[in-house]
C-alpha angles and dihedrals in degrees: 000000000000118000118243089246090056091051091050091049092050091048091049089050092051091051092045089242125143115259122209107178117192111215092183111105117208116193121225097252093053092046092049091050091051092051091047092051091050091048091049091051090051092048091049092051090048091050091049092051090047093050091047090054092049093048091048089051092051091049090049093056096040097075089215123156105250091217092062097099134126089243091062095046120101110214098205102138138051095244093053093044090051092046092052091049092053090045092054090049089052091051093046091052088068088074087070109080091194090056092050092050096042095083144283122325129200134193112205114198113190137164144066128002120267098016096124101264096136091041093055092044089052092047090054090051094049092051094047090051092050097044104033106014089240112176110237135190123191116197138162108231093221090059091051092049092051089053091046093052091047090053088070091064099101091182092061116117098199095080090242092157093060091043090055093048090053091047090049091052090051090052089056098046105041116104096228122024118192113197112190130193092021108193092351110176088000122120091185130358117235114267095247089048090051089053094048094048093042092051090047092054093044094052091049089049091054091048091049094242120154129230141194116204119195121195140161090214127096114247091259092050091046093053090051093046096047094043127235097278094050095043091049088063089056091052090054091069126084091257133204107197114201120183122203120201141174134052124325117283092207116111114246135186114223126188091256092050090048091053092046089055092044090244116151111213113237091224136018124194094241094044114119111232 
């Protein structure tokens, strides 16, 4: 009896069609495994593309400086090295589901200007987004307060009140809130501002949302500037306090440096204009 492949070949010959018989026999189990492997690869690629899109969306909403990464950070002093070690421990703790569900956690970065506080906070945020798809929002407190004060202008035509309510809701819901320049240039926050900020932190505490606060004040100065009610809300968190010391790391251009580089300043204080 002719095999089915022979019959197909004979039919192809009769019709003057090319015949490419495949003598290799593949059993059902092997064929099924091949198809499953191919399907799994396609699913994995789809998941990777989907995760990449989600991560990019989180980055897009975070308002983080893309240069704030650990790779761009120079660990050239003890305070920075210690801060990075604590930051990495904070990130690694997210692997522990019990830790994440145990309550709200806060990193409090305080100390001198230009020591890398914002950079390290941003590096933490970038890594949490990449590894765990944690939603992040970076905001300067002074900017939020300006928006808040403007929201009381009932004659405004730019719908600022609604915009602030939406922004405030986002502050409550985001997984990690980074507040920079907390109480900058402020000896004491206004009473209503203390209440608003204190309530914001307390609501995030109840909802088990994490925070990073960045300030140039010492802890004593910060407590005074935030007010007792507001600062008590900070103390309720499981807090990681990180102190930054030493001179600013930011590059500056002094008069001597400008002359050494043959750079003529565009304006001098005693110049008549």
